[in-house]
N, C-alpha and C positions, 0 to 999 in steps of 0.2 A: 571420517575414517581415513587413515593413511595407508599407503602401500610401500612396504620396505623393498627397495630395489638393489642398492649398493652396486650400481653399474658405472663403468667409466663414461665420461663425457668429454667433449672438446669445448673448453671455455674460451670466450672472446672477451677482450678488454679494450677500452678506449686508450688514447695516448697517455692519459693520467694514471692508468692502471686499474680503473674501476671496471668491475664485472658488468658487461652489457648484454651478453647472450650466451647460449650454449647449444651444442648439437648433441642429440641423443637419439639413437635408433634411426638415423637418417632425417630427422626433423629438427628444425631450428626453433628455439624458444627465446624470445626477447625478455630480458630482465627489466621489469618496470620499476621495481623498488627493492632495496635491501631492507628487510624488516628487522633483522637482528643478526648479530654475529656472536659466536661462542668460541671459547678457547683463548688461552693467553699467549700462545706461541705464534710468531709470525709465520713459521713454517707449517703449522697445522691449525686450521680453523674450520668452523662450520658456519655456513651462511644460510639463513632462512630468507627466501626471496619470493616476491610475487612475479609470476611470469605470464606471458601471453604466447600462445601457439595456435596451431590450426584448430585444436579442439576447444579453445577458449582460454579462460583465466584459471590459474591454479597457484597454489603455494608449494614451493619445492624447498627441500633441504639439501644443500650441496656441501660436500666435504672437500677440503683442499689439504693435501700433504705435499709440501714442496711445490713442484710444478704439476702434480697429478691431481685431477679433479674427478669426483664421483658423485653421481646422483644418488642420494641416500634414501629420501622419502619424497612422495608426492601426496599432497593433501588437496581435497576439494576446496575450492574457494567460494 
């Protein structure tokens, strides 16, 4: 089951520009793997990622529009 959130996040990237982590509601989540990307525009894409946080492992769907990031969904892993 997924939880629809659509809340802003602060995304972190490595020097090559790859998504490495994000902060949401005061907690940090490490991006272990990008599972899939959607969208054809470089300015707007959706990323489905496997993340690890204090609560364990989950799958999250992150949306990016220009430089703004949002946590769209969280799925149980």
